[in-house]
C-alpha positions as CSV (number, residue, x, y, z in Angstrom):
1,M,0.6,30.2,20.2
2,K,-3.0,30.3,20.6
3,K,-4.8,29.0,23.4
4,H,-6.8,26.2,21.7
5,L,-9.1,24.0,23.6
6,L,-7.6,21.0,21.6
7,M,-4.4,21.8,23.1
8,M,-5.8,20.9,26.5
9,L,-7.4,17.5,25.3
10,C,-4.8,16.2,22.9
11,L,-1.6,14.4,24.3
12,V,1.4,13.4,22.1
13,F,3.0,10.2,23.0
14,G,5.1,9.5,20.0
15,G,5.7,10.3,16.5
16,I,3.2,10.2,13.6
17,A,3.5,6.9,11.9
18,Y,2.4,5.9,8.5
19,A,2.9,2.2,8.8
20,Q,1.8,0.7,11.9
21,T,1.5,-3.1,13.5
22,P,-2.1,-4.2,12.7
23,L,-4.3,-5.2,15.8
24,Y,-6.6,-8.2,15.4
25,V,-10.0,-8.5,17.1
26,S,-12.2,-11.7,17.2
27,P,-15.5,-12.4,19.3
28,S,-13.5,-14.6,21.5
29,G,-10.8,-11.8,21.8
30,S,-9.6,-10.6,25.4
31,S,-8.9,-7.3,26.8
32,S,-5.7,-8.6,28.2
33,N,-4.2,-9.3,24.9
34,P,-2.6,-6.3,23.0
35,G,-3.9,-8.0,19.9
36,T,-0.7,-7.6,17.8
37,S,-0.9,-11.4,17.1
38,I,-3.4,-13.1,15.1
39,N,-3.2,-15.8,17.4
40,A,-4.1,-13.4,20.7
41,P,-6.6,-11.2,19.6
42,T,-7.9,-8.6,21.6
43,T,-11.6,-7.0,21.9
44,L,-12.9,-4.2,19.4
45,V,-13.5,-1.4,22.3
46,N,-9.7,-2.1,23.4
47,A,-8.3,-1.9,19.9
48,I,-10.4,1.3,18.8
49,A,-8.6,2.8,22.0
50,T,-5.1,1.8,21.2
51,I,-4.9,1.9,17.3
52,P,-2.5,4.8,16.2
53,A,-3.1,6.9,13.1
54,G,-2.3,4.8,9.9
55,G,-3.1,1.8,12.0
56,T,-5.5,-1.3,10.8
57,I,-7.9,-3.2,13.2
58,Y,-8.8,-6.6,11.5
59,L,-12.0,-8.2,12.6
60,R,-12.0,-11.9,12.8
61,G,-15.3,-13.3,11.1
62,G,-18.4,-14.4,13.8
63,T,-21.0,-12.7,15.9
64,Y,-19.8,-10.1,18.3
65,A,-22.3,-9.6,21.0
66,F,-22.8,-6.1,22.5
67,S,-25.4,-4.7,25.1
68,V,-23.8,-0.7,25.1
69,S,-22.7,1.1,22.1
70,V,-19.4,1.1,20.7
71,I,-18.3,5.0,20.6
72,I,-15.0,6.5,18.4
73,A,-14.9,9.6,20.6
74,D,-14.5,12.7,18.7
75,T,-10.8,13.0,20.1
76,N,-9.9,9.3,18.6
77,N,-8.7,10.6,14.9
78,G,-6.9,9.5,12.2
79,T,-5.2,12.2,9.8
80,S,-5.5,13.2,6.2
81,S,-2.8,11.1,5.1
82,A,-3.1,8.3,7.6
83,N,-6.7,6.8,8.6
84,K,-7.7,4.6,11.2
85,N,-8.9,1.4,9.6
86,I,-11.3,-1.1,10.8
87,F,-11.4,-4.0,8.2
88,A,-13.1,-7.1,8.1
89,Y,-10.1,-9.8,7.8
90,G,-9.7,-11.4,4.5
91,S,-13.2,-12.9,3.1
92,E,-14.6,-13.3,6.9
93,V,-17.7,-11.5,8.0
94,P,-17.6,-9.8,11.3
95,V,-21.4,-9.2,12.8
96,L,-22.0,-6.7,15.2
97,N,-25.0,-7.7,17.0
98,F,-26.3,-5.1,19.5
99,S,-29.7,-6.8,20.1
100,G,-28.6,-6.7,23.6
101,Q,-29.3,-3.3,23.9
102,A,-32.8,-1.8,24.8
103,I,-34.9,0.0,22.3
104,A,-34.2,3.8,23.2
105,D,-33.1,6.9,21.2
106,A,-29.6,6.8,23.1
107,N,-28.6,3.6,22.0
108,R,-27.0,3.5,18.9
109,G,-24.9,0.5,18.1
110,F,-21.9,1.9,16.2
111,V,-21.0,5.6,16.9
112,L,-18.4,7.1,15.0
113,D,-17.7,10.5,16.1
114,G,-13.9,10.8,15.2
115,D,-12.5,12.0,11.9
116,Y,-10.7,10.0,9.3
117,W,-11.8,6.5,9.8
118,H,-12.2,3.8,7.1
119,V,-14.6,1.0,8.0
120,T,-15.0,-1.8,5.6
121,G,-17.0,-5.3,5.4
122,V,-18.6,-5.0,8.6
123,T,-22.3,-6.0,9.4
124,I,-24.2,-4.1,12.0
125,L,-27.5,-5.2,13.3
126,G,-30.0,-5.2,16.1
127,A,-29.1,-2.0,17.8
128,G,-31.7,-0.2,20.0
129,D,-31.7,2.7,17.8
130,N,-29.4,3.5,14.7
131,G,-27.2,0.8,13.5
132,M,-24.5,3.2,12.9
133,L,-24.6,6.9,13.8
134,L,-22.0,8.9,11.6
135,S,-21.3,11.9,13.1
136,G,-17.7,12.8,12.7
137,N,-15.8,14.2,9.4
138,N,-13.9,12.5,6.6
139,N,-14.5,9.0,7.0
140,T,-15.3,6.1,4.4
141,I,-17.9,3.6,5.4
142,E,-17.4,0.8,2.8
143,K,-18.9,-2.5,1.9
144,C,-21.0,-2.4,5.3
145,I,-24.4,-3.9,6.2
146,F,-27.0,-2.4,8.4
147,S,-30.0,-4.8,8.9
148,G,-32.5,-5.1,11.7
149,N,-31.9,-2.1,13.6
150,H,-34.8,-0.1,15.3
151,D,-34.0,3.1,13.7
152,S,-32.2,4.3,10.4
153,G,-29.6,1.5,9.6
154,L,-26.9,4.5,8.8
155,Q,-27.4,8.2,10.0
156,L,-25.3,11.0,9.2
157,S,-26.3,13.5,12.2
158,R,-24.4,15.2,14.9
159,Y,-23.8,13.2,18.2
160,K,-23.5,15.8,20.7
161,T,-26.5,18.1,21.2
162,T,-24.4,21.1,21.7
163,N,-23.1,21.2,18.1
164,T,-25.6,23.6,16.8
165,A,-24.0,25.0,13.5
166,I,-23.6,23.4,10.3
167,S,-20.0,23.4,10.4
168,Q,-20.0,21.2,13.6
169,W,-22.1,18.4,11.8
170,P,-20.6,15.4,10.0
171,A,-18.8,16.6,6.7
172,N,-17.2,14.8,3.8
173,N,-18.1,11.5,4.7
174,L,-17.9,8.7,2.0
175,I,-20.7,5.7,2.2
176,L,-19.5,3.4,-0.6
177,N,-21.2,0.2,-1.6
178,C,-23.0,-0.3,1.6
179,E,-26.5,-2.1,2.1
180,A,-29.2,-1.5,4.6
181,F,-32.4,-3.4,4.9
182,D,-35.4,-4.8,7.4
183,N,-34.8,-1.7,9.5
184,Q,-38.0,-0.9,11.7
185,D,-38.5,1.5,14.7
186,P,-41.4,0.9,17.5
187,D,-43.5,3.2,15.9
188,N,-42.9,2.2,12.1
189,E,-42.2,5.5,10.8
190,D,-38.5,6.8,11.3
191,A,-36.5,3.8,10.4
192,D,-34.9,4.4,7.0
193,G,-32.4,2.6,5.3
194,F,-29.7,5.3,5.1
195,A,-30.6,8.8,6.3
196,A,-28.7,12.2,6.2
197,K,-30.9,14.4,8.2
198,L,-31.7,16.9,10.8
199,T,-27.8,18.0,11.4
200,C,-26.1,16.8,8.6
201,G,-23.1,19.0,7.2
202,T,-21.9,19.5,3.7
203,G,-19.7,17.2,1.3
204,N,-21.3,13.9,2.1
205,V,-21.8,11.2,-0.6
206,F,-23.6,7.9,-1.0
207,R,-22.5,6.1,-3.8
208,G,-23.2,2.4,-5.1
209,C,-25.2,1.9,-2.2
210,I,-28.6,-0.4,-1.7
211,S,-31.4,0.3,0.5
212,H,-34.4,-1.8,0.5
213,N,-37.6,-3.2,2.6
214,N,-37.1,-0.5,5.4
215,I,-40.2,0.2,7.1
216,D,-40.0,4.0,6.5
217,D,-37.8,5.4,3.5
218,G,-34.6,3.9,1.3
219,W,-32.9,7.6,1.8
220,D,-34.2,10.5,4.0
221,F,-32.7,13.9,3.9
222,Y,-35.3,15.7,6.1
223,A,-34.8,19.1,7.3
224,K,-36.8,20.8,9.8
225,T,-37.2,24.6,10.8
226,E,-35.7,24.1,14.3
227,T,-32.3,23.0,13.1
228,G,-32.2,24.7,9.5
229,A,-30.9,23.3,6.2
230,I,-28.5,20.4,6.2
231,G,-25.6,20.3,3.7
232,P,-26.2,19.2,0.2
233,V,-25.7,15.2,-0.1
234,T,-24.7,13.7,-3.2
235,L,-26.2,10.1,-4.3
236,D,-24.4,8.5,-7.3
237,G,-25.4,5.0,-8.6
238,C,-27.6,3.9,-5.6
239,V,-30.5,1.7,-5.7
240,S,-33.9,2.0,-3.4
241,Y,-36.5,-0.7,-3.4
242,N,-39.6,-2.3,-1.8
243,N,-39.3,0.4,1.1
244,G,-42.4,0.4,3.5
245,Q,-42.4,-3.2,3.5
246,L,-39.9,-5.3,5.2
247,S,-38.5,-8.5,3.6
248,S,-41.3,-10.6,5.8
249,G,-43.8,-9.0,3.8
250,S,-45.1,-7.0,7.0
251,T,-46.0,-3.3,6.5
252,S,-47.4,-0.2,8.2
253,G,-49.6,2.5,7.3
254,N,-47.4,4.7,9.5
255,G,-44.1,5.1,7.2
256,D,-43.6,7.3,4.3
257,K,-42.3,4.8,2.2
258,N,-40.1,6.6,-0.2
259,G,-37.5,5.5,-2.2
260,F,-35.3,8.7,-2.0
261,K,-36.9,11.3,0.3
262,L,-35.0,14.9,-0.4
263,G,-36.1,17.2,1.9
264,G,-38.4,18.6,4.0
265,S,-40.0,21.5,5.6
266,G,-39.7,24.0,2.9
267,I,-36.1,24.3,3.5
268,A,-34.1,24.5,0.3
269,V,-30.9,22.1,-0.2
270,N,-29.6,21.8,-3.5
271,H,-28.9,18.0,-3.1
272,I,-27.2,15.9,-6.4
273,V,-29.0,12.8,-7.5
274,R,-27.2,10.9,-10.4
275,R,-27.7,7.4,-11.8
276,C,-30.1,6.1,-9.2
277,V,-32.7,3.6,-9.6
278,A,-36.2,3.7,-7.4
279,F,-38.8,0.8,-7.9
280,G,-41.5,-1.1,-6.0
281,N,-41.2,1.6,-3.1
282,G,-44.7,2.0,-1.2
283,H,-44.9,5.6,-1.8
284,H,-42.6,7.9,-4.3
285,G,-39.7,6.8,-6.1
286,F,-38.0,10.3,-5.7
287,T,-39.6,13.0,-4.0
288,D,-38.4,16.6,-3.1
289,N,-40.6,16.2,0.0
290,N,-41.0,19.8,-0.1
291,N,-37.6,20.8,-0.9
292,P,-37.7,23.7,-3.1
293,G,-34.2,23.7,-3.7
294,N,-32.2,23.2,-7.0
295,I,-31.7,19.4,-6.8
296,E,-29.8,18.1,-9.4
297,V,-31.6,15.3,-10.8
298,T,-29.5,13.4,-13.5
299,N,-29.9,10.0,-15.4
300,N,-32.2,8.4,-13.1
301,T,-34.7,5.4,-13.6
302,S,-37.8,5.1,-11.5
303,Y,-40.3,2.3,-12.2
304,N,-43.5,1.0,-10.5
305,N,-43.7,2.9,-7.6
306,A,-47.2,2.8,-5.7
307,E,-47.7,6.5,-6.0
308,S,-45.3,8.6,-8.5
309,N,-42.2,7.8,-10.0
310,F,-41.0,11.4,-9.6
311,N,-42.7,13.8,-7.2
312,F,-41.8,17.3,-7.3
313,R,-44.0,19.8,-6.3
314,E,-45.3,23.3,-7.2
315,G,-42.2,25.6,-6.2
316,S,-39.8,23.0,-6.8
317,T,-36.5,24.4,-8.7
318,A,-34.8,21.1,-9.3
319,T,-33.0,20.7,-12.8
320,F,-34.0,17.6,-14.7
321,K,-31.8,15.9,-17.2
322,N,-31.9,12.4,-19.0
323,N,-34.6,10.7,-16.4
324,L,-36.9,7.8,-17.7
325,S,-40.2,6.9,-15.6
326,F,-42.3,4.1,-16.4
327,N,-45.4,2.4,-15.1
328,A,-46.1,4.1,-11.6
329,G,-49.5,4.3,-9.5
330,S,-49.9,7.8,-10.0
331,S,-48.5,10.9,-12.3
332,D,-45.3,12.3,-12.2
333,K,-44.8,15.8,-10.8
334,S,-42.0,17.4,-12.4
335,N,-42.1,21.2,-11.7
336,G,-38.9,22.6,-12.0
337,T,-36.4,22.8,-15.1
338,D,-36.9,20.2,-17.7
339,V,-33.7,20.3,-19.8
340,G,-34.4,20.2,-23.5
341,T,-36.2,16.8,-24.3
342,T,-34.4,14.6,-22.3
343,N,-36.7,13.4,-19.8
344,V,-39.6,10.8,-20.3
345,W,-42.4,11.0,-17.6
346,W,-45.1,8.9,-16.8
347,K,-48.6,11.1,-16.5
348,N,-52.0,10.2,-16.9
349,N,-50.7,6.6,-17.0
350,V,-48.9,7.2,-20.3
351,S,-45.4,7.9,-21.4
352,T,-45.0,11.7,-21.8
353,N,-42.0,13.9,-23.3
354,S,-41.6,17.4,-24.5
355,G,-40.6,16.0,-27.8
356,S,-41.1,12.7,-29.6
357,L,-40.1,10.4,-27.0
358,V,-42.1,7.4,-25.7
359,V,-40.9,4.6,-23.4
360,S,-42.9,1.3,-23.3
361,S,-41.9,-2.2,-22.0
362,A,-40.2,-3.1,-25.3
363,D,-37.4,-0.2,-24.3
364,F,-36.2,-2.6,-21.4
365,V,-34.2,-5.9,-21.8
366,S,-36.1,-7.2,-18.8
367,L,-38.8,-5.5,-16.3
368,T,-38.3,-8.5,-14.0
369,A,-36.7,-7.2,-10.8
370,S,-33.4,-8.3,-9.9
371,V,-30.7,-6.9,-7.4
372,A,-27.6,-8.5,-7.0
373,K,-24.1,-7.2,-5.8
374,N,-20.8,-7.2,-7.3
375,S,-17.7,-8.5,-5.2
376,D,-16.8,-4.7,-4.4
377,G,-20.6,-4.3,-2.9
378,S,-21.8,-2.3,-5.6
379,P,-25.1,-3.0,-7.2
380,N,-25.6,-5.3,-10.1
381,L,-29.0,-5.1,-11.9
382,G,-28.3,-7.6,-14.6
383,N,-30.8,-7.0,-17.5
384,F,-33.4,-5.6,-15.0
385,L,-34.1,-1.8,-16.6
386,A,-31.3,-2.2,-18.9
387,L,-32.4,-0.7,-22.1
388,A,-32.9,-2.9,-25.0
389,S,-30.8,-2.6,-28.4
390,G,-32.6,-0.3,-30.5
391,S,-34.5,1.9,-27.9
392,D,-34.9,5.3,-28.7
393,M,-33.7,5.9,-25.3
394,I,-30.3,5.5,-26.4
395,N,-28.0,8.3,-27.0
396,A,-31.1,10.5,-26.3
397,G,-29.7,12.4,-23.3
398,V,-27.7,15.7,-22.8
399,T,-24.0,15.4,-21.5
400,S,-23.9,16.6,-17.9
401,T,-21.3,16.7,-14.9
402,G,-20.3,13.6,-13.3
403,I,-21.9,11.4,-16.2
404,T,-19.7,9.1,-18.3
405,Y,-21.4,7.4,-21.4
406,I,-20.9,4.8,-24.2
407,G,-21.9,6.2,-27.9
408,S,-22.6,9.8,-29.1
409,A,-24.4,11.0,-26.1
410,P,-25.7,9.6,-22.8
411,D,-28.6,7.3,-22.7
412,L,-31.6,8.2,-20.8
413,G,-32.2,6.5,-17.6
414,A,-29.4,5.0,-14.8
415,R,-28.8,2.2,-17.0
416,E,-26.0,2.9,-19.8
417,S,-26.5,0.5,-22.6
418,G,-23.6,-1.8,-23.2
419,S,-23.1,-2.0,-19.2
420,T,-24.6,-4.7,-16.8
421,S,-23.9,-2.0,-14.2
422,N,-23.8,1.6,-13.7
423,P,-20.6,2.8,-15.4
424,G,-20.1,5.3,-12.8
425,T,-16.6,7.3,-12.4
426,Y,-14.3,7.2,-9.6
427,T,-12.1,9.3,-7.8
428,L,-7.9,8.6,-7.2
429,T,-6.8,10.5,-4.0
430,L,-3.1,11.2,-3.8
431,T,-1.3,11.9,-0.7
432,A,2.5,13.0,-0.1
433,S,3.8,11.9,3.5
434,P,4.9,14.3,4.6
435,A,3.3,16.8,2.6
436,A,6.5,18.8,2.3
437,G,8.4,15.4,1.1
438,G,7.5,15.7,-2.5
439,T,4.7,15.5,-5.3
440,I,2.8,13.0,-7.0
441,T,1.7,13.3,-10.5
442,A,-0.7,11.4,-12.4
443,S,-0.9,10.4,-16.2
444,P,-3.7,10.8,-17.4
445,S,-4.4,13.6,-14.8
446,A,-8.4,13.8,-14.2
447,S,-10.6,14.8,-11.3
448,S,-12.4,11.4,-11.8
449,Y,-11.7,8.7,-13.9
450,T,-13.9,6.1,-15.9
451,S,-13.7,2.4,-14.2
452,G,-10.9,0.6,-15.7
453,T,-8.7,3.5,-16.5
454,V,-5.1,2.7,-16.0
455,V,-3.0,5.6,-14.3
456,T,0.6,6.0,-14.1
457,L,1.9,7.6,-10.8
458,T,5.2,9.3,-10.4
459,A,6.8,10.5,-7.2
460,S,9.2,13.4,-7.1
461,P,11.1,13.9,-3.6
462,A,11.4,17.6,-2.5
463,S,15.1,18.9,-1.9
464,G,16.3,17.0,1.3
465,Y,14.0,14.1,0.8
466,T,14.1,10.8,-0.9
467,F,11.2,8.6,-2.0
468,T,10.4,5.5,0.2
469,S,7.4,3.5,-0.8
470,W,3.8,3.6,-1.8
471,S,1.1,2.3,0.2
472,G,-2.4,2.2,-0.3
473,A,-3.9,1.2,-3.9
474,A,-0.2,0.9,-4.8
475,S,3.0,-0.8,-3.3
476,G,6.5,-1.0,-4.1
477,T,9.6,1.2,-3.8
478,S,10.2,2.5,-7.5
479,T,9.2,6.0,-8.0
480,T,6.6,5.1,-10.6
481,A,3.6,2.9,-10.0
482,T,0.3,2.1,-12.1
483,V,-3.1,1.6,-11.0
484,T,-6.4,0.6,-12.4
485,V,-9.3,2.7,-11.2
486,T,-12.3,0.5,-10.5
487,S,-13.6,2.0,-7.2
488,N,-12.8,5.2,-5.3
489,I,-9.0,4.3,-4.4
490,S,-6.2,6.3,-2.3
491,V,-2.4,6.3,-2.8
492,T,-0.1,7.6,-0.4
493,A,3.7,8.3,-1.4
494,T,6.3,8.1,1.5
495,F,9.2,10.4,1.6
496,T,12.0,10.4,4.1
497,G,14.3,13.3,5.0
498,T,18.0,13.2,4.2
499,S,20.8,15.3,4.5
500,T,20.9,18.1,2.0
501,G,23.7,20.7,1.0
502,G,26.1,17.8,1.8
503,N,25.5,18.4,5.3
504,T,22.3,19.6,6.6
505,L,19.2,17.3,7.8
506,H,15.9,18.8,7.6
507,I,12.8,17.6,10.0
508,D,9.7,18.6,9.3
509,D,6.7,18.1,11.9
510,A,5.4,14.9,10.2
511,G,8.6,13.6,8.7
512,S,11.2,11.1,9.6
513,G,13.2,12.2,12.7
514,Y,10.4,14.1,14.2
515,C,8.9,12.1,17.3
516,S,6.3,14.0,19.5
517,A,5.5,17.1,20.8
518,D,3.7,18.4,23.8
519,G,0.9,20.1,22.0
520,S,-0.6,19.7,18.6
521,R,0.0,19.9,15.0
522,Q,-2.0,22.6,13.5
523,N,-2.9,24.6,10.2
524,S,-4.8,27.3,11.3
525,Y,-2.2,30.0,10.2
526,T,-0.7,30.0,6.4
527,G,2.8,30.0,5.5
528,A,4.3,27.0,7.3
529,D,6.1,24.4,5.1
530,G,3.7,21.7,4.2
531,G,1.1,23.6,5.8
532,Y,1.3,22.3,9.5
533,Y,3.4,23.3,12.3
534,I,3.5,22.6,16.2
535,N,1.5,24.6,18.6
536,L,2.9,23.9,22.2
537,S,0.9,24.1,25.5
538,N,1.3,27.6,27.1
539,S,3.3,26.1,30.1
540,A,7.0,25.6,31.1
541,A,8.7,22.4,30.0
542,K,6.8,21.6,26.9
543,G,8.6,20.8,23.8
544,V,9.3,19.2,20.5
545,N,11.5,16.0,20.3
546,Y,13.6,14.7,17.4
547,A,15.7,11.7,16.7
548,V,19.1,12.7,15.1
549,N,21.9,10.0,14.0
550,V,25.1,11.1,13.3
551,P,28.3,8.8,12.2
552,A,30.8,10.2,14.6
553,A,30.7,12.4,17.9
554,G,31.3,16.1,17.2
555,T,29.7,19.9,17.3
556,Y,26.6,20.1,15.2
557,S,24.5,23.7,14.5
558,F,20.8,23.7,15.0
559,K,18.2,26.4,13.8
560,W,14.1,26.1,13.7
561,R,11.8,27.8,11.5
562,Y,9.1,29.5,13.4
563,A,6.2,32.0,13.8
564,N,6.1,34.2,17.2
565,G,3.2,36.7,16.5
566,G,1.7,36.6,19.8
567,S,4.6,38.2,22.1
568,S,5.8,41.3,23.0
569,V,9.4,40.2,23.5
570,S,11.3,37.3,22.6
571,T,10.3,34.1,24.1
572,V,13.4,31.6,25.2
573,A,13.4,27.8,25.2
574,R,16.4,25.5,26.1
575,L,17.9,22.6,24.2
576,I,18.3,19.4,25.5
577,V,20.1,16.5,24.1
578,N,19.7,13.0,25.6
579,G,18.0,14.2,28.5
580,S,20.8,17.2,29.5
581,T,20.3,20.6,28.9
582,V,23.3,21.8,26.7
583,V,22.1,25.3,25.7
584,S,20.0,27.0,28.3
585,S,18.8,30.0,26.0
586,V,17.6,29.5,22.5
587,S,15.7,33.1,21.4
588,F,12.8,32.8,19.4
589,P,12.4,36.6,18.4
590,V,8.9,38.1,17.8
591,T,7.6,38.3,14.2
592,S,5.0,40.7,12.8
593,S,2.3,38.0,12.9
594,W,1.5,34.4,13.3
595,T,1.7,34.0,9.2
596,T,5.2,35.4,9.4
597,W,7.6,33.1,9.3
598,T,11.8,33.1,10.1
599,T,14.5,31.2,11.4
600,T,16.3,31.3,14.5
601,S,20.1,32.3,14.7
602,S,22.1,28.9,14.8
603,I,23.4,27.7,17.8
604,T,26.0,24.8,18.3
605,A,25.9,21.4,20.4
606,N,27.8,18.2,20.7
607,L,26.1,15.2,19.7
608,V,27.0,11.5,20.4
609,A,28.0,8.7,17.6
610,G,24.8,6.9,16.8
611,N,21.3,8.1,17.7
612,N,20.4,11.3,19.7
613,I,17.1,12.5,21.0
614,V,17.0,16.3,20.8
615,R,14.4,18.3,22.5
616,I,13.7,21.9,22.2
617,E,11.9,23.0,25.4
618,T,10.1,25.9,26.8
619,T,11.2,27.6,30.2
620,E,8.5,29.9,31.0
621,A,4.6,29.5,31.4
622,K,3.7,31.8,28.8
623,E,2.7,31.8,24.9
624,F,5.4,30.2,22.7
625,A,6.4,30.5,19.1
626,N,4.7,28.1,16.7
627,I,7.5,25.6,15.3
628,D,7.9,24.5,11.7
629,W,10.9,22.5,11.3
630,M,14.4,22.0,12.7
631,E,17.5,21.6,10.6
632,V,21.0,19.9,12.1
633,T,24.4,20.8,10.0
634,G,27.4,18.8,10.5
635,T,28.9,15.6,9.5
636,T,25.9,13.9,7.5
637,P,23.6,13.8,10.0
638,S,20.3,11.7,9.3
639,A,17.0,10.9,10.7
640,G,17.4,8.8,14.0
641,V,15.0,6.3,16.0
642,C,12.4,7.8,18.2
643,S,12.1,4.7,20.2
644,S,15.8,4.3,21.1
645,A,16.0,6.8,23.6
646,R,13.6,8.4,25.9
647,L,11.6,11.5,24.5
648,A,11.7,13.6,27.6
649,A,13.3,15.9,29.7
650,K,14.8,14.8,32.9
651,N,12.3,16.6,35.0
652,D,9.6,14.2,33.3
653,F,11.2,11.4,35.8
654,E,10.0,13.2,38.8
655,P,6.9,10.7,39.6
656,V,3.5,11.9,39.9
657,L,0.8,10.6,41.9
658,T,-1.5,8.2,40.0
659,R,-4.9,10.2,39.7
660,V,-7.9,10.8,37.6
661,Y,-9.2,14.5,36.7
662,P,-11.2,16.2,36.3
663,N,-13.3,14.3,38.8
664,P,-16.3,14.4,39.0
665,T,-16.7,14.5,35.3
666,S,-19.7,15.0,32.4
667,S,-17.3,14.3,29.3
668,L,-13.3,13.9,29.0
669,S,-11.1,12.7,32.0
670,S,-7.4,12.1,32.5
671,I,-5.3,9.5,34.3
672,A,-1.9,10.4,35.5
673,F,0.6,7.7,36.2
674,F,4.1,7.0,36.5
675,N,6.7,4.1,35.1
676,K,9.9,3.5,36.6
677,Q,10.9,1.9,33.4
678,Q,9.2,0.9,29.9
679,D,6.5,-1.3,30.7
680,R,3.0,-2.4,30.0
681,V,-0.1,-0.5,31.4
682,I,-3.6,-1.8,31.6
683,I,-6.2,0.6,32.7
684,R,-9.8,-0.6,32.9
685,I,-13.2,0.8,34.3
686,F,-15.5,-1.2,36.6
687,S,-18.9,-0.9,37.9
688,T,-19.6,-0.6,41.6
689,N,-20.5,-4.4,41.2
690,G,-17.2,-5.6,40.0
691,N,-18.3,-6.0,36.1
692,L,-16.0,-4.8,33.7
693,V,-17.2,-1.8,31.7
694,R,-14.6,-0.8,29.4
695,T,-10.9,-1.3,28.6
696,L,-9.4,2.0,28.1
697,I,-5.6,0.9,27.4
698,N,-3.4,-2.1,27.1
699,K,0.1,-1.2,25.9
700,V,3.5,-0.6,26.7
701,Y,4.4,2.8,27.9
702,P,7.9,4.4,28.2
703,A,9.5,5.2,31.8
704,G,8.5,8.4,33.2
705,N,5.2,10.3,33.4
706,N,2.4,9.5,31.3
707,Q,-1.2,10.6,30.7
708,L,-4.3,9.2,29.0
709,T,-7.1,11.1,28.2
710,F,-10.5,9.5,27.9
711,D,-14.1,10.3,26.5
712,T,-17.0,9.1,29.2
713,N,-19.6,9.7,26.9
714,G,-21.6,6.4,26.7
715,L,-20.9,5.9,30.5
716,A,-24.5,6.3,32.5
717,N,-24.1,8.6,35.4
718,G,-22.9,7.0,38.6
719,V,-19.9,5.9,40.4
720,Y,-17.1,3.9,38.8
721,F,-13.8,2.5,39.8
722,I,-10.7,2.8,37.4
723,K,-8.1,-0.1,37.9
724,V,-4.5,1.0,37.0
725,E,-2.1,-2.0,36.4
726,N,1.8,-1.5,35.8
727,E,5.1,-2.6,37.1
728,G,3.4,-5.5,38.9
729,K,1.0,-3.5,40.9
730,S,-2.3,-2.1,40.7
731,E,-4.3,1.0,42.0
732,T,-7.9,1.6,42.2
733,L,-9.3,5.1,41.5
734,R,-13.0,6.4,42.1
735,L,-14.7,8.3,39.2
736,V,-17.7,10.1,39.5
737,K,-19.7,10.6,36.1
738,E,-22.3,13.1,36.2
């Protein structure tokens, strides 16, 4: 096995779960409550620390007052098939109010440094800096509001300054149907509604968002020489208006006041801007801001901005299609590629086009500004800037990637005639859980769908699996389901491992029957079934735990699929069943590389009738094989229940001293503790004056040795006391943060 840093940080306490008991949080919640009952809610910080992958935190309505940042650390992640969710409960409105923070660069309100989180329906206001710093990967922020923060409402940038490479910066995040307004910094020149700047990675998308009345820009994609190019960002169906002036009417001479600011410092980045609207901004509507990259600018409308509606300077290599500009304070600058006769500009105070098109007020149903929101949070402009029947702008465009239309060709501008809102296209993400369990087909099959498309899904289990249920945007237990695509949605098909060949049970590293491992689930090397395998820690007594149920006691055979490219000789493990070693030497011979997979020789062992916990465990402190799956052959074995028996070897019940390490620490620390029996454990951090700083955990742990790793980022340097409560007693540990 390769010695990855992740292995030293990651502790696996149980099997991967795809359906979890939700946690409930309210403004009056208590950290002493586990949060599993709506009548006994916990705190947001406690819920974030305890929610497993696939679990959902429901925030009750009301105001949550914070004076310190809420941080989801980069070690707190969901998975590609099981997000961690934070959702507003029903139609209630949770407001995270950070006005107790001092105004300072470090005082972000909500820091999301983890991966695979989905946050929906939350309002964040009053932070001492960004309302939300989104620095993780593969997250979705949906239907959230960012207001009155002292820097940009939501900013995509790194959290840790040690992350200097673009591959370490936030990537593949979706900001969907969110709103940002009235964000203002003390200098009146930095607070944008939304920002993806300075240290932002690739694959990030803003879709259906609204940014207005921020003191600086609506959107800011600034890059600077010191950190280099950011990743291309996609803007789709967004609206930016009245930036440079707060809702109160106050303004400042310092802010840039653009609707969409798409770069900086002469650094080329190929952003994508589709079906967006800019109006009433204090400077330009759309500006390259000295970004010479090939920015795609397609089907956008810009109206009545104080300077240029479109400002793309000399040296721009942008590509323009189907854009519509009307009535601006200064002439448009449209340097770049003007495709055909499909763009209508505003120059020298008149409408201009490379053909014969001319736009006037008669081409619009209404020029009275109106921006509302649909029930999903997406913008609805009503008749504002909608094209009037008979306008020459209708069907005057050219087809382009990502643009749907009504009629013979796309209209010019963001507002397709016949629609009161941007028609848009949406994605349907399909996930098989586990990946090796089967496949999902969609009819019709497409990379994106026009709003309202009905899609039929069919789940087909692989050999050794049965289909269990749908989750996400689909539900039920039938192998077919239908969904109507009206937004970006995800659907998961869950499969369960079964007996194959009459008597063989196949247990993958994410399927039923897999419980836990003393290591991490990885996909660095190709060739594993389903793409993932278990990489155990390089120490003795580290193993993988499985649960196997059999109808009758008897002898069963076992084998494992593995790769072992790092050893010169075979590595050896032992087989432990229900806590007792039954085979002391199981050989994993060398393979030619880490991408060469084979199976062990079959071994036999006795199982008791009912549930059995099976553990394959290392015997030496050396590099061991990567484990793909286990197969059990005998009298109709089936996947067992992980929680019905302990998941450890007997030596896990030799108690460790309660301790925290490393200590002092500057980032991550771990707390080791021992339970004589299954019991609830509460671990909290207190300041030296006795004030509660953070609840790290409040949950039930199994009997034996346990360990919790936590991130001290967000704690000021100094001395803290950690109180560990379990089995009716408590211990206090001293921690130094430096």
